[in-house]
C-alpha positions as CSV (number, residue, x, y, z in Angstrom):
1,X,-76.7,-6.4,14.4
2,X,-75.0,-9.7,15.3
3,X,-76.5,-13.2,14.6
4,X,-78.1,-13.5,18.0
5,X,-79.7,-10.1,17.8
6,X,-81.0,-10.9,14.3
7,X,-82.5,-14.2,15.4
8,X,-84.0,-12.6,18.5
9,X,-85.5,-9.8,16.4
10,X,-87.1,-12.1,13.8
11,X,-88.1,-15.1,16.0
12,X,-88.3,-13.7,19.5
13,X,-86.6,-15.3,22.5
14,X,-84.9,-18.5,21.6
15,X,-84.5,-20.6,24.8
16,X,-82.3,-23.2,23.1
17,X,-79.6,-20.5,22.6
18,X,-79.8,-19.6,26.3
19,X,-79.8,-23.1,27.7
20,X,-77.6,-25.2,25.4
21,X,-73.9,-25.3,25.8
22,X,-71.5,-25.5,22.8
23,X,-70.5,-28.9,24.0
24,X,-74.1,-30.1,23.6
25,X,-74.2,-29.4,19.8
26,X,-70.6,-29.3,18.6
27,X,-69.0,-32.0,16.4
28,X,-66.5,-33.9,18.5
29,X,-62.9,-33.8,17.2
30,X,-61.4,-31.9,14.4
31,X,-61.4,-32.8,10.8
32,X,-58.0,-32.0,9.1
33,X,-56.4,-32.1,5.7
34,X,-53.0,-31.1,4.3
35,X,-52.5,-27.8,2.4
36,X,-51.9,-29.8,-0.8
37,X,-55.3,-31.6,-0.6
38,X,-57.6,-31.1,-3.5
39,X,-60.8,-29.1,-3.0
40,X,-62.7,-32.3,-4.1
41,X,-61.1,-34.2,-1.2
42,X,-62.0,-31.5,1.3
43,X,-65.6,-31.4,0.0
44,X,-65.9,-35.1,0.3
45,X,-64.5,-35.0,3.9
46,X,-67.1,-32.4,4.8
47,X,-69.9,-34.3,3.3
48,X,-68.8,-37.7,4.8
49,X,-68.5,-36.3,8.3
50,X,-71.3,-33.7,8.3
51,X,-69.0,-30.8,9.0
52,X,-68.9,-27.3,7.4
53,X,-65.2,-26.6,7.9
54,X,-61.9,-28.5,8.0
55,X,-58.6,-27.4,9.7
56,X,-55.6,-27.2,7.4
57,X,-52.7,-28.9,9.2
58,X,-49.1,-29.0,7.7
59,X,-48.5,-30.3,4.3
60,X,-48.1,-33.7,2.8
61,X,-44.4,-33.8,3.5
62,X,-44.2,-32.1,6.8
63,X,-46.9,-32.4,9.5
64,X,-44.8,-30.5,12.0
65,X,-45.6,-27.2,10.2
66,X,-48.8,-27.3,12.3
67,X,-52.0,-25.4,12.0
68,X,-52.2,-23.2,8.8
69,X,-55.9,-22.2,8.7
70,X,-59.5,-23.3,8.1
71,X,-61.4,-24.0,4.9
72,X,-65.2,-23.7,5.1
73,X,-68.1,-24.8,3.0
74,X,-68.5,-21.2,2.0
75,X,-64.8,-21.1,0.8
76,X,-65.6,-24.1,-1.4
77,X,-68.8,-22.5,-2.8
78,X,-66.9,-19.3,-3.5
79,X,-64.2,-21.2,-5.4
80,X,-66.9,-22.9,-7.5
81,X,-68.6,-19.6,-8.2
82,X,-65.3,-18.2,-9.4
83,X,-65.1,-21.0,-11.9
84,X,-62.5,-23.1,-10.1
85,X,-62.7,-26.8,-10.4
86,X,-63.0,-29.1,-7.3
87,X,-61.1,-31.8,-9.2
88,X,-57.5,-32.5,-8.3
């Protein structure tokens, strides 16, 4: 069962999901950080900008590397639960 089916099964029809476009609710722009950024800095970026994921773009020495991946709030939580520190 996907997310929509689960929501529909537990809450009935959800008109908002049928009528709203992604562009109506998305965060404009993309928050990015380098692959060498600390988890603390990424967590602060997410909290400051109210986002739940940040794109990893290049590294501190070479931006032309391009897109490397995405780190999410769940990734940060998982790191903390494994005992990793968010400090640099």
